[in-house]
C-alpha positions in Angstrom: 39.3 52.0 -108.0 41.8 55.3 -108.1 45.1 54.8 -109.9 48.2 56.5 -109.2 51.0 56.5 -111.9 54.9 57.2 -111.3 57.3 57.9 -114.4 60.2 56.3 -114.0 62.4 59.3 -114.1 60.9 60.6 -110.8 62.2 57.3 -108.9 65.9 58.6 -109.4 64.6 62.0 -108.4 62.7 61.0 -105.1 66.2 58.8 -104.3 67.8 61.9 -104.0 65.3 64.1 -101.8 65.8 64.5 -98.1 64.4 62.2 -95.9 61.9 63.7 -94.2 60.8 65.1 -97.7 60.7 60.9 -98.8 58.1 60.8 -96.0 55.7 63.9 -96.4 55.3 62.7 -100.1 54.5 59.0 -98.9 52.5 60.2 -96.1 50.3 62.8 -99.3 50.0 60.3 -101.4 48.9 57.7 -99.2 45.7 58.9 -99.9 45.1 58.9 -103.2 42.8 56.0 -103.5 40.4 58.6 -101.4 38.3 61.1 -103.2 40.8 63.7 -104.5 39.4 66.8 -103.4 39.6 65.4 -99.9 42.5 63.3 -100.4 44.9 65.2 -102.5 44.0 69.1 -102.3 45.4 69.9 -106.1 45.6 73.2 -106.9 45.4 75.0 -110.1 48.0 76.7 -112.1 47.2 80.3 -113.4 48.3 80.2 -117.3 49.1 76.8 -117.0 49.8 75.4 -120.5 47.8 72.6 -119.6 45.2 73.0 -117.0 45.6 69.2 -115.8 48.6 69.9 -114.6 48.2 70.8 -110.8 50.3 71.4 -107.6 49.9 69.8 -104.1 51.6 71.1 -100.9 54.3 68.9 -99.5 55.8 70.8 -97.1 56.1 74.1 -96.6 58.9 74.5 -99.2 58.4 71.6 -101.5 55.8 71.0 -103.6 54.4 68.2 -106.1 53.5 68.4 -109.7 50.6 66.1 -110.7 48.5 65.2 -114.4 44.7 65.1 -112.9 42.0 64.6 -115.6 38.9 66.7 -114.6 36.9 63.7 -114.0 38.4 60.6 -113.6 40.2 58.6 -110.6 43.6 58.5 -112.8 46.8 60.5 -111.6 50.4 60.7 -112.6 53.0 61.8 -110.2 55.4 64.3 -112.1 57.7 65.8 -109.6 58.8 67.1 -106.4 60.4 70.6 -106.3 60.8 73.6 -104.1 57.8 75.5 -104.2 58.7 77.9 -107.1 60.6 75.8 -109.0 57.3 73.5 -109.3 54.8 76.6 -110.3 57.5 77.3 -112.9 57.8 73.6 -114.1 53.8 73.1 -114.0 53.1 76.3 -115.8 55.5 75.5 -118.9 54.6 71.6 -119.7 51.9 69.9 -121.0 50.7 66.4 -121.4 49.9 64.9 -124.8 49.2 61.4 -126.4 51.6 60.2 -129.0 50.3 59.8 -132.1 52.3 56.5 -132.9 53.0 54.5 -129.3 49.4 55.9 -128.0 51.9 56.6 -124.9 51.7 59.5 -122.8 54.6 62.2 -123.2 55.3 65.5 -121.5 56.3 68.6 -123.4 58.0 71.6 -122.4 55.8 73.9 -124.5 57.7 77.1 -124.0 61.3 75.9 -124.3 60.3 73.9 -127.5 58.4 77.1 -129.1 61.5 79.0 -128.3 63.9 76.3 -130.0 61.5 76.5 -133.1 61.2 79.8 -133.2 65.0 80.7 -133.5 65.5 78.2 -136.3 62.6 79.2 -138.4 64.6 82.8 -139.7 68.2 81.2 -139.8 69.7 80.5 -143.1 69.8 76.3 -144.0 73.1 74.5 -141.8 76.3 74.1 -143.9 76.1 70.3 -145.0 73.4 68.0 -145.2 71.0 68.2 -142.6 70.8 65.6 -139.8 67.4 64.0 -141.2 67.8 64.8 -144.6 67.1 61.0 -145.5 63.9 60.5 -144.0 60.8 62.0 -145.6 58.1 64.3 -143.3 55.8 61.3 -143.8 58.3 59.1 -142.3 58.7 61.3 -139.1 55.1 61.9 -138.2 54.4 57.9 -139.0 56.9 57.6 -136.3 55.5 60.1 -134.0 57.5 63.2 -134.8 55.1 66.1 -133.9 54.6 68.4 -137.0 54.8 71.6 -135.2 58.3 70.3 -134.1 59.3 69.1 -138.0 61.0 73.0 -138.8 63.6 72.0 -135.5 64.2 68.7 -136.4 64.9 69.7 -140.1 67.4 72.4 -139.0 69.4 69.7 -137.0 72.9 69.1 -138.3 74.6 66.5 -136.3 73.9 64.3 -133.2 75.5 67.1 -131.0 72.6 69.5 -131.8 70.1 66.8 -131.1 71.7 65.7 -127.9 71.7 69.3 -126.6 67.4 69.4 -127.3 67.3 65.7 -125.4 66.1 67.6 -122.4 63.4 69.8 -123.9 62.2 67.0 -127.0 59.1 64.8 -125.7 60.8 61.7 -124.8 59.4 59.3 -127.4 60.2 61.5 -129.8 63.7 61.7 -128.7 64.1 57.6 -129.3 62.6 57.9 -132.5 65.2 60.8 -133.4 68.4 59.4 -131.9 67.4 56.3 -133.8 67.6 57.8 -136.9 70.6 59.8 -136.3 72.2 56.7 -135.2 71.6 54.8 -138.8 68.3 52.9 -138.5 66.1 52.8 -141.2 62.8 54.1 -140.5 60.9 50.7 -140.6 63.7 49.6 -138.0 63.0 52.6 -135.8 59.2 51.5 -136.3 59.5 47.8 -135.7 62.3 48.5 -132.8 61.1 51.8 -130.9 57.6 52.6 -131.8 55.9 49.0 -132.3 57.2 47.5 -129.3 55.9 50.1 -127.1 52.1 50.1 -128.7 52.8 45.8 -128.5 53.3 45.8 -124.6 50.8 48.7 -124.0 47.8 47.8 -126.2 44.6 47.4 -124.3 41.6 45.2 -124.8 39.6 47.2 -126.9 41.2 50.4 -127.5 41.4 52.2 -131.1 44.1 51.4 -133.0 46.4 54.4 -134.3 47.2 54.1 -138.1 50.6 53.6 -139.6 50.2 57.3 -141.0 49.0 59.6 -138.8 48.8 62.5 -141.2 49.0 66.6 -139.3 47.0 65.0 -136.3 49.8 63.9 -134.3 49.9 65.7 -131.4 46.7 64.7 -129.3 45.7 66.0 -125.7 45.7 64.0 -123.2 41.5 63.8 -122.7 39.7 63.8 -119.8 38.4 60.0 -119.5 41.8 58.5 -121.3 44.4 59.4 -118.6 44.6 56.1 -117.2 44.7 54.2 -120.7 47.7 56.6 -121.6 49.4 55.5 -118.3 48.6 51.6 -119.2 50.2 52.4 -122.8 53.4 53.5 -121.0 54.2 50.9 -118.6 58.1 51.2 -119.8 57.9 54.4 -118.3 55.3 54.8 -115.6 54.6 52.6 -112.7 51.1 52.1 -112.0 49.5 52.0 -108.3 46.0 51.1 -107.0 46.6 51.4 -103.1 49.4 52.9 -100.6 51.0 49.4 -99.8 52.6 49.5 -103.6 53.4 53.2 -102.8 55.1 52.4 -99.8 57.2 49.5 -101.5 58.0 51.5 -104.3 58.8 54.6 -102.4 61.0 52.9 -99.8 63.4 51.5 -102.1 63.2 54.0 -105.2 66.5 52.9 -106.7 66.1 49.4 -106.4 62.3 49.9 -107.8 63.8 52.1 -110.8 66.6 49.0 -111.3 64.1 46.6 -112.2 62.0 48.8 -114.5 61.7 47.6 -118.2 61.8 49.9 -121.3 59.1 49.0 -123.7 61.8 47.6 -126.0 62.6 45.4 -123.2 59.3 44.3 -122.1 58.6 43.1 -125.3 61.6 41.0 -124.7 61.2 39.9 -122.0 57.2 38.9 -121.6 57.2 37.2 -125.1 54.9 34.6 -124.7 57.3 31.8 -125.9 60.2 31.4 -127.9 60.0 28.4 -130.2 63.6 27.2 -129.3 66.9 29.5 -127.7 66.4 33.1 -127.4 69.1 35.7 -126.7 69.1 39.3 -126.2 72.4 41.3 -126.2 73.4 44.9 -126.1 76.3 46.8 -124.3 76.8 47.7 -120.8 73.5 49.2 -119.0 71.1 48.7 -121.3 69.4 45.9 -119.1 69.9 43.0 -120.1 70.0 41.8 -116.8 66.5 43.1 -115.7 65.5 41.9 -118.7 66.8 38.2 -117.9 64.9 38.4 -114.5 61.6 39.6 -115.9 61.9 36.8 -118.5 62.5 34.5 -115.4 59.5 35.8 -113.6 57.1 35.3 -116.6 58.2 31.8 -117.0 57.1 31.5 -113.4 53.9 32.7 -113.9 53.1 30.2 -116.7 54.4 27.5 -114.8 51.4 24.6 -114.0 50.3 24.7 -110.7 51.6 21.5 -109.9 55.2 22.1 -110.9 57.6 21.8 -108.1 59.9 24.8 -106.4 63.2 25.2 -108.3 61.9 24.8 -112.1 63.3 26.9 -113.4 66.7 28.4 -113.2 68.6 32.1 -113.4 72.5 31.4 -113.3 75.5 33.3 -114.1 79.4 33.3 -114.2 80.3 34.0 -110.4 78.9 33.5 -107.4 79.0 37.5 -106.8 76.9 37.9 -109.3 74.4 35.3 -108.3 74.2 37.2 -104.9 72.9 39.9 -107.0 71.0 38.2 -109.2 69.0 36.6 -106.3 68.5 40.0 -104.0 66.9 41.5 -107.0 65.0 38.5 -107.9 63.5 39.9 -104.2 62.9 43.1 -105.9 60.8 41.9 -108.4 59.0 39.0 -107.1 57.9 40.2 -103.3 55.7 36.6 -103.3 57.8 34.1 -102.0 55.8 31.1 -103.4 55.9 33.1 -106.5 59.7 33.6 -106.2 60.9 29.7 -105.1 59.7 28.4 -108.3 63.0 30.2 -109.7 66.8 28.8 -108.1 69.4 30.9 -108.3 72.9 29.9 -107.8 76.3 30.3 -110.1 77.0 27.5 -113.0 80.3 25.9 -110.9 78.3 25.3 -107.8 75.9 23.9 -110.0 77.8 21.5 -111.8 80.2 20.5 -108.4 76.5 19.3 -106.7 75.3 17.3 -109.5 78.8 15.6 -109.5 78.9 15.6 -105.9 75.7 13.7 -105.7 76.6 10.9 -108.3 79.3 10.4 -105.5 76.8 10.1 -102.8 78.0 13.2 -101.4 81.7 13.3 -101.2 83.0 16.7 -101.3 85.3 17.5 -104.5 89.0 18.8 -104.1 88.9 21.6 -107.0 92.2 23.3 -107.7 91.1 27.0 -107.7 94.9 28.4 -107.3 95.5 29.3 -111.2 99.7 29.5 -110.5 99.3 25.3 -108.8 97.7 24.7 -112.1 100.3 26.1 -114.5 103.2 25.1 -112.0 102.2 21.7 -112.6 102.2 22.2 -116.6 105.7 23.6 -115.9 107.1 20.5 -114.3 104.9 18.0 -116.8 106.8 20.0 -119.7 110.1 19.4 -118.3 109.6 15.8 -117.0 108.5 14.9 -120.8 111.3 17.3 -122.5 109.0 18.9 -124.4 109.3 22.4 -125.7 106.6 24.4 -124.7 105.3 26.8 -122.2 103.1 26.6 -119.1 100.6 29.2 -120.3 100.7 27.5 -123.8 99.8 24.1 -122.7 96.9 25.4 -120.2 95.7 27.4 -122.6 95.5 24.3 -125.7 94.0 22.1 -122.9 90.8 24.6 -121.7 90.6 26.2 -125.7 90.8 22.9 -127.6 90.7 20.0 -125.9 88.5 21.1 -123.1 86.4 23.3 -125.5 85.7 20.7 -128.1 85.0 17.4 -125.3 88.2 15.7 -127.4 89.0 12.2 -125.7 91.6 10.6 -127.4 94.7 11.5 -129.5 93.0 10.7 -132.7 90.4 13.1 -132.4 92.6 16.1 -131.2 95.0 15.6 -134.6 91.8 15.9 -136.5 90.6 18.8 -134.3 90.0 22.2 -135.4 92.3 24.8 -133.7 90.9 27.9 -134.9 91.8 30.9 -132.8 95.0 29.1 -131.6 97.7 31.7 -133.4 100.5 28.6 -133.4 100.6 26.1 -135.7 100.7 22.3 -134.7 102.0 19.5 -136.6 101.2 15.7 -135.8 104.3 15.3 -134.2 103.8 18.4 -131.8 100.1 17.4 -131.6 101.2 14.0 -129.9 103.4 15.7 -127.5 100.9 18.0 -126.5 98.4 15.2 -125.9 101.1 13.3 -123.9 101.7 16.1 -121.3 97.7 16.0 -121.1 97.4 12.5 -120.3 100.0 13.0 -117.5 98.4 16.0 -116.5 94.7 14.6 -116.0 96.2 11.4 -114.8 97.9 13.2 -111.7 94.9 14.7 -111.4 92.8 11.7 -111.4 95.1 9.8 -109.1 95.3 12.5 -106.7 91.0 12.8 -106.8 91.6 16.4 -107.7 89.6 18.5 -110.1 89.6 22.0 -112.0 86.4 23.6 -112.4 86.0 22.8 -116.1 86.4 19.5 -115.4 83.8 19.3 -113.2 81.2 21.4 -115.7 82.0 18.4 -118.7 81.5 15.5 -115.8 78.1 16.8 -115.3 77.3 17.5 -118.6 78.2 13.5 -119.0 76.0 12.9 -116.4 72.9 15.2 -117.6 73.0 13.2 -120.8 73.0 9.8 -119.4 69.4 10.8 -117.8 67.8 11.0 -121.1 64.6 12.6 -120.9 64.5 13.3 -117.6 66.2 16.7 -117.0 66.2 19.0 -113.7 65.0 22.3 -115.1 61.9 23.0 -117.3 63.7 26.6 -118.3 67.3 27.9 -118.0 67.9 31.9 -117.8 71.6 32.4 -118.3 72.9 36.6 -117.5 76.7 37.4 -118.7 76.2 34.8 -120.8 79.4 35.8 -122.6 82.6 34.4 -119.8 81.2 31.2 -120.2 83.2 28.2 -121.4 82.1 25.6 -123.7 82.2 23.0 -121.7 79.9 25.0 -119.1 77.7 25.4 -122.0 77.3 21.8 -122.9 76.1 21.4 -119.0 73.7 24.2 -119.1 72.3 22.6 -122.8 71.9 19.3 -120.9 69.8 20.9 -118.0 67.0 21.4 -119.9 65.4 19.1 -123.0 65.6 21.0 -126.2 61.9 22.5 -126.9 59.9 26.1 -126.6 61.6 28.4 -123.8 64.4 26.1 -122.8 67.0 28.6 -122.8 67.0 32.4 -122.5 70.5 34.3 -123.2 71.9 37.2 -122.0 75.4 39.1 -122.6 77.6 41.1 -124.5 80.7 40.2 -125.8 82.3 43.5 -125.9 82.4 42.4 -121.8 84.0 39.8 -121.8 86.7 39.2 -119.3 87.7 35.8 -119.1 88.9 35.1 -122.5 86.2 32.0 -122.7 85.2 32.2 -126.6 82.4 29.8 -128.2 80.2 29.4 -130.8 76.8 28.6 -130.0 76.0 27.2 -133.0 78.4 24.4 -133.0 77.0 23.4 -129.6 73.4 23.1 -130.8 72.1 26.1 -129.2 70.8 28.0 -132.3 69.7 31.6 -131.3 69.0 32.5 -135.4 65.4 34.8 -135.5 65.5 34.7 -131.9 68.2 37.0 -131.3 67.5 41.1 -129.8 70.0 43.6 -129.9 69.2 46.4 -127.2 70.4 49.4 -128.5 69.7 52.5 -125.6 71.6 52.4 -122.5 69.9 53.3 -118.8 72.8 53.3 -116.5 75.6 55.7 -117.9 75.2 59.1 -119.0 76.1 59.4 -123.0 79.6 61.4 -122.1 80.8 58.7 -119.7 79.6 55.8 -122.3 81.0 57.4 -125.5 84.3 58.2 -123.5 84.5 54.6 -122.5 83.2 53.1 -125.8 86.4 54.9 -127.6 88.6 52.4 -126.0 87.1 49.7 -127.9 87.1 51.6 -131.0 88.7 49.3 -133.9 88.3 46.1 -132.1 86.8 43.1 -134.0 84.6 41.5 -131.3 82.8 38.2 -132.2 79.4 37.7 -131.2 79.4 34.2 -129.9 76.9 33.0 -133.3 79.8 33.4 -136.1 79.5 36.4 -136.7 80.5 40.1 -135.3 79.3 42.2 -133.2 79.1 46.4 -133.2 78.4 48.9 -130.8 76.5 51.0 -133.4 73.0 52.8 -132.5 74.3 52.0 -129.2 73.9 55.5 -126.5 72.6 56.7 -123.9 69.6 58.0 -122.5 71.4 60.7 -120.1 73.8 63.1 -120.0 76.1 64.7 -117.7 79.9 65.7 -116.9 82.5 64.7 -118.9 85.1 61.7 -117.7 88.0 63.3 -115.7 91.5 61.7 -115.8 94.7 62.5 -113.7 98.3 61.4 -114.0 100.6 61.4 -110.5 104.1 60.8 -110.3 103.6 58.7 -107.3 101.4 56.5 -106.2 100.9 58.1 -102.6 100.1 61.8 -104.7 97.4 59.5 -106.5 95.6 58.1 -103.8 95.8 61.3 -102.3 94.1 62.8 -105.6 91.5 60.0 -105.4 90.5 60.8 -101.6 90.0 64.4 -102.4 87.9 64.0 -105.6 85.7 61.0 -103.1 85.1 63.7 -100.6 84.2 66.2 -103.3 81.3 63.6 -104.4 80.0 62.9 -100.8 80.1 66.9 -100.3 77.7 67.0 -103.1 75.2 64.8 -101.4 76.7 61.2 -102.8 76.5 58.5 -99.9 79.5 56.5 -99.7 78.1 53.5 -100.4 76.9 55.0 -104.4 80.4 54.9 -105.1 82.9 52.5 -106.2 86.8 52.3 -106.5 87.9 49.9 -109.6 91.6 48.6 -109.1 93.2 45.7 -111.7 94.7 43.9 -108.2 93.6 43.3 -104.4 96.8 44.9 -102.9 96.2 48.1 -104.9 92.5 48.0 -103.4 93.8 47.5 -99.9 96.1 50.6 -100.6 93.3 52.8 -101.6 91.2 51.8 -98.6 93.5 52.7 -95.9 94.2 55.9 -97.8 90.1 56.5 -98.0 90.3 55.7 -93.9 93.2 58.1 -93.3 90.7 60.9 -94.8 87.7 59.8 -92.8 85.9 58.3 -96.1 84.3 54.7 -94.8 85.4 51.8 -97.2 84.2 48.5 -97.6 86.6 46.2 -99.3 84.2 43.5 -102.0 84.9 40.0 -101.0 86.7 41.2 -97.8 85.7 40.8 -93.9 86.5 44.3 -92.5 85.3 47.9 -93.6 82.1 49.5 -92.6 78.8 47.9 -94.7 78.1 51.4 -96.0 81.7 53.0 -97.1 83.0 53.5 -100.6 82.8 50.3 -102.7 86.4 49.2 -103.4 87.0 46.2 -105.8 89.1 44.9 -108.4 87.9 44.8 -111.7 86.7 41.8 -112.3 84.5 42.0 -108.9 83.1 45.3 -110.3 81.1 43.2 -113.2 77.4 43.5 -113.1 77.4 46.3 -110.3 76.7 49.9 -110.9 77.7 53.2 -108.5 76.3 56.8 -109.3 80.4 58.0 -109.4 83.8 55.3 -110.1 87.1 56.2 -109.2 88.9 53.7 -111.7 92.9 54.0 -110.0 96.2 52.7 -111.0 95.6 52.4 -114.8 99.6 52.4 -115.6 101.5 51.2 -118.2 102.5 47.4 -116.9 99.0 47.0 -114.7 96.6 47.6 -117.2 96.5 45.6 -119.4 98.5 43.4 -116.5 101.6 41.8 -117.8 101.1 38.2 -116.4 97.8 38.0 -117.9 98.6 38.5 -121.1 100.3 36.1 -123.6 103.6 36.7 -125.1 103.1 37.6 -129.1 105.8 35.1 -129.7 104.6 32.3 -127.6 101.0 32.5 -130.0 100.7 35.8 -131.7 96.5 35.1 -131.9 96.3 34.7 -128.2 98.3 37.4 -127.3 95.5 39.5 -129.2 92.9 37.9 -127.5 94.5 38.5 -124.3 94.9 42.1 -124.7 91.6 42.6 -126.2 90.1 40.8 -122.8 92.1 43.5 -120.4 90.7 46.1 -122.7 87.3 44.8 -122.3 88.4 44.7 -118.4 88.5 48.7 -118.1 85.7 49.2 -120.5 83.7 46.9 -118.1 85.4 48.8 -115.0 84.5 52.4 -116.5 80.8 51.7 -117.7 79.9 51.0 -114.0 79.4 54.6 -113.3 75.9 56.0 -114.0 77.1 60.4 -113.4 80.9 60.5 -112.7 83.9 58.7 -113.6 87.5 59.5 -113.0 90.5 57.3 -114.2 93.8 57.8 -112.7 97.4 56.5 -113.2 100.8 57.1 -111.5 103.8 57.3 -113.4 103.4 55.9 -117.3 99.6 55.9 -118.0 98.1 52.5 -119.8 98.7 52.6 -123.6 94.9 52.1 -123.6 94.3 55.3 -122.4 96.2 56.8 -125.8 93.4 55.9 -127.5 90.6 57.7 -126.1 89.4 61.1 -127.6 89.0 64.1 -125.7 92.0 62.4 -122.5 92.2 65.5 -120.1 94.0 66.1 -117.3 
């Protein structure tokens, strides 16, 4: 049976083609199952570096570029470009098999030869070369072609390496980027090379030795294209029929969103973990995609008689759960298999569990934080104690509920690590009196907070003994969950193999909930994987955004520190733009001009996001854009066109992504928001945590952008922006 492969990067290029061209691409290639001469009409290219690279007519102006062997029924669709560009690209490129990963690679031979020739006669670079610490033997062992060593040896810094990103074979660039980021050769072998070999290994396929010598450059032979494509499934989607082709080309960006890099595939499709497992990584590294694929893997392994909803896929908010549900439909078209996975957010699940125990009686949940703090203020005044409402609320959430303390004696002995204001026995007794008054008031009115509901749900689940509602629980955006929520999640499934799978990034913690998984009986030591490559955001946007967090200590939820060392992007683009205005109207006018510029360049309005710190500013932005003739959609609101520019608070932007993002109103006093930061004189430690949370919120908003980022303010800019290197007006 004929096989057609489509490279992951082509999906993004295809999404930008005009609709009539997309339609013709499908019409041409839905015949690939037929005999290739009758169905594809592939044309050879004169003076081509690789005679297997052919072109095919799409329409009068566009041609497709296809890799096809002289014999066999495998094809790889590489490009669809204007006629002359397609011919020029086809002439220069050649397909080879990487000696280390055994996966297919494309080489721009002309560009590589020119670059290599250009450095041969040059004197050594000033200072130590970038890869001075790595031997030729190790470079070749890791799959770097021997003929590229002169070029590699001349590189002086990471910027020099990044400049060659577009011409270096992709897998070799990944190896070099890992080494340049400080990884040891054995780490690169394990995290970059070995995962690709393992995920693409074919039964009976010959294994390449660890050291391959100088024979690192291997052409794709006549009969091994299918095998090479199969070993490249982190980059290539394989199809054996027109239905599969139609599915992937009808929603190319959606298909791209659920693609897995080999390093991600190894984590998602590991046969089994002996206990809780975790994947961490910065924004855009694919943690959510890994979580989705892990849920699919677990669903496929369920016994035939397993009931629907045996697997829980959950996250922090309702909006994120909706996004997970939508992506799960993309990943699993089979409704029967998808039914094995239940998707809901943590608070909604806790509400259901407690409500069922009350014979369906609804819960009156207080959702307004201002109402909660007003009650603390009233109680403090009634009791005559000298604590602020914010302090009492944080002490209750971060100490008492976090540790499930149920008596004044346990509170008196409890650790208050992370709370900056020390409390002696008398002060703790006063706090406990306030807590008792607060909870008694709620109990008499039969009112709850979300965290109380989670704590009650955990208690009810523990009472069930060995009968738990799920076989596996997969958790996304784990960094924002409170210990009370974690206790409920732990109680949803019995401890054992593949019980919990956790995805998160503490650099994106925006709700201030800190937790030690180990203290809650969730041991992930030896089963934690860090993803280092960002597949969403350009290196320029990533570097700018990461600079915001430089020098900040961020915990890893397991007793250590988290680091962005080695975190890098697979893409390059324009540097972020920043703009300051005197008035808000001037700023909004500038935002409208920028968005018009993006749409004129071909970006659809729904592919543009606008992030703001508070709701009213989002409404102001919406009015300004509508006045400029731009359709808008306010996230979480009922107004606006469904295909308009997406406008939302920074909190609502979490988990979303856009081609272009404008972050608006990054003013002093707004970012950070004064009301969201505890005064330093009240609690210095909490003040630092609150500031970090606000900084992480800005980091999250900026890293929603894939291709273009604009950050603006009016009046005095946020103090956070003063730390960003390369700030430009």
